[in-house]
N, C-alpha and C positions, 0 to 999 in steps of 0.2 A: 475744947480743942479736939477731943476724940470724935465729937459729932461732926466737926468740920472735916476731919480726916476721912470719916466714913462717907460723907457726901462727895468729897473729892474722888474717893475710890470708885464710887458709883458712876461718877461722871467719866472717869478714865477708862472704865471697862469697855464701852463701845469704841473708844479711841484705840485702845490696845488691840481689840478684835480687828479693827480696820487695818492697823499696821501689820497684824499677823497675816491677814488676807493679802495685803500688798506684797509682803515679803514672799509669800508663797507663789503669787501669780505674776510678780514683776518679770518682764520678758528678758532681761539682760543678765540674769544671774549676778547681779551687782554684789551680793553678799557671799558668793562662792559656795552656796550650800546645796545647789542642785547638781545632779549628776550630768544633766544635759539641759541646754537651753538655747533658744534662738537668740543669737547675739548680732547677726548680720555684720555690718561694719560700723557699729555704734562707737562714736567718739568717746563716750563716757567709759565704756568697757575697755577700750583700747588704752586709754590713759591710765585707768586703774591697773590693768595688767602690766603696763610698763612701769608704773610706780612700784608695784610689788616685785618685779623682776626686771630691772633695767638691762638693756642690751647696748653694746658698743657700736652696733650698726643699726640704723633706723631707716624706715621708709615713711615718707610724707607725701601728701597729695590728696586728690579727691577719689571718686569711685574708680577711675581708670587705673589707680595704683592700689586699690583696696582689696582685691579679690585673689591675690596670688595664693597658691598652695604653699604655706609658710614652711612646711617640712621640706618641700622641694627646694625652696629658696635657701634655707639654712644648709642643706646638703651642698648646694652649689657655692655658697659663700664660705662655708667651712666654719661657721660659728653662729651663735644665737643672733637673730635679727628681730628688732622691735617693730611691729606693724602699727604705725600711728596715722595712717591715712584713713579717711572716712568719707562716706558719700556726701556730696554737696559741699565739700570743704572749699572755701575761697582761698586764694593764694595768700592773702594777708593773715588768715587764720593759721595756715600751715607755717608761715614764717614765725608767728607768735608761738606756735607749738614747738618749733625747732628750739627757740631760746628756752622754753620751759623744759624741754627734754635735756638740754645741755646743763641747765641748772640742777636737774635731778641727778644727772650722771655726767660729770665732767670728763669721763673717760671715753666718750663717743669719739670714734675715729673715722667713721664713714657714714655719709648721708645720701640716700637716693631720694631726690625731691622731684615730684611730678608737677609739670606745668603745661598749660596748653593755651591756645588762642582764646578758648572759652573762659577759662579762669582768669585770664589777663584782661578781660573786658572790664572797663571801668564800672559798668552797671552791675557787675557780679561781685559786689562788696557785701560781706557779712562780718559780724563782730560778735562771736559767741564764745571766745576763748575764756574770758573771765568766768562766764557761767559754767563752762565745761570744767574748768579747774575747780571751782567751788563745789559743784555737784560730785565730781570724781573724788574729792577729798572729804566731803561732808555727807554722811548717810541721811541725815535729817533733811538736808537740802534736796536730796534725791527723792525721798518719800513725800515731801511737800510740794514737789514740782508738778504743776498742773498737767503738762504734756505727758509726763511719765505715769501719772494717775490715769489719764485717758488710755494710754497703751496698756496699763494693767487691766483696766476694765475690758478692753478688747481681748486680752488674753483669757479672761473669764468667759467671754462670749465664745471664743474658739473652743474652750474646754467644754462648755455646755453643748456645743454643736458637734463635738467629737472631731474637730479639725485641728491638725498640727500646724502651728505657725513656723514656716521654714524660710530661710533666706533664699532670695532669688539666685539661681545658678547661672544666669545669663546664657542659657542654652535653650534652643528650641529646634525641632525638626520642621523646617519650613515646607509647606506643600508646594508641589510643582507649579500650580497655577500662580503662585506669587512671583514667578520669574517671567510671566507672559502677560502681554496686553490683551484686551478683550478681543482684538482682531486676530489673535494667535501669534503675533510677532513677539520675538524675544525682547524683554526689557533689558536696558543697559544695567539697571540697578534693581535689586529685589524690592518688592512693594514696601516692606516695612522700612527699608533704607531710604527710599524716596520720601516716605512720610516723616521719618525722623529728620531728614535734611530740611524738609519744609518747616518743621517745628523750630529747628535751630536758626533757620533763616529768619523766621518771624521774631525770634528773641533778639537777633542781632540787628534787626531793622526797626522794631517797635521803639527802642531807644537806640539811635544810630551808634554803631560800633565805634568805640574809642578805647585805645590802649590805655591802661592805668599806669601812667608814667610814675606816679608816686610809689606804687607797689613794685614797679620795675626797679626803681632806685633803692627801695628797701631790700629787694632781693639781691641787688649788687652789693649793698652794705653787708648783708648776711654772707654772701660769697667771699667778700674780703675778710670778714671775721673768720670764716673757715680756713682760708688760706693762711692767715696770720697765726692761727692756733693749731695748725697741723691736722686739720680735719679734711678728709677727702670728700668733696661735694660733687655728686654726679647729678647734673640737671637732666631730667628725663622728660622728653616730649613724647608721650605715649602715642601709639598708632591711631590714626583715624581712617575711616573707610573712604575710598575715592569719591563716593557720592557727596560727602561733605566738602571735599576739596573742589569738585567741579560745580556743585550747586550752591555752595555758600562762600567758601574761603576766597576763591578766585573772583567770582562776580562782584563781591563786596570789597575787593582789594585788601583783604585781611592778610594775604600771603606776605606782603611787605612788612607787616608788623611781626610776623613769626620770624622772618629772616633777620630783622633788626634786633629782636630780642636775643636770638641765638648768637649773633655777632657780638652783642654787648656782654653777655655772660660768659662767653667762651674764653675771655681773657682771664677769668678768675675761677672757672670751674670746668670740669669735664662736661661735655654735652653729648647726650645720646638722643639724636633727633630722629624719631620714627614718625613724627607728625606730618612733616611736609618735606617730601623728597621726590625726585623725579620718578623713582621706582618704588612702589609700595610692595614690601615683601609678603603681604598677606592678601589673600583673595577675599571676595565678598562672602564666600561660604564660611570663612573663618571669623567673621564678625557677627555678633548678636545684634548690634545696632551700630549707628555711625561712629560711636565713641568707644564701645565696649567689645572686646574680643570674645568669641565664644569660649566658654569655660573649658570645653573638651578639645576643640579642634584648633583654637587660636592662642589662648592664654598660655598653655604649657610651652609653646614655641617661643612666645615673647619672653617668658620666664627664663628660658635657656639663653636667649639672645642678650638679655639685660644682665643677668647675674652670673652666667657661665663664662666668666672672663678668664 
């Protein structure tokens, strides 16, 4: 028995060393032992943070709702706000996350839920919530997850290269030539905005755009749940740059789906529609790309408009 124990100990040494390396280099400070770490808009970290310290006001949605200055948001709202939006979140995942959050904290009284024509596209369906919940609650599931091991190895690479892994700030100082055509005439939309619109157009036509009626119905059911349980639901359609409106939404007839969605949910929730209006309150200089406001010049204004009620 003693010999077996010694053999097991020898076998476990490299495993323990690897786990030690993983804990030291994992990028999201999952175990809360680092003074600073790149967390970006990781769903895992945000769910863990929420579970550790639930808030009665929460934010849900994808990357368009994920990068607010939370100290500023909480000052405007007047209380702690849980940030549960994350990059790439599908609307069905955010709905699942809403029910998960309410289960964790039945005292939730206000929900800011981001939706857009892009996340309402039927082809934009993802189903990661069960995995997110498991990994957020089970450290071993996190350490044994292939994707997070790959990210840990990337962190080692950055460390050896002397490079710090930092979250994107959605800010860039665009050169003057990005606003002009080769013949010297002024572009209607900055170069990267045109390119971004081309990308989104390709996504919406590769598989012809179709509104996800099932998720719309699920959203309305969630809105009714909020209404019945005294929860204030604010449906937020974040701003999009006019290039998307003129080069994607209107040519493909997607505008009617946005209007239809707003009309349906407005019966059960407040709606803050910044996505599709006659007048866009933001200039192209205030956008980083077609969907994301510039962190310095656009996002602080949107934060005031949305939360400074």
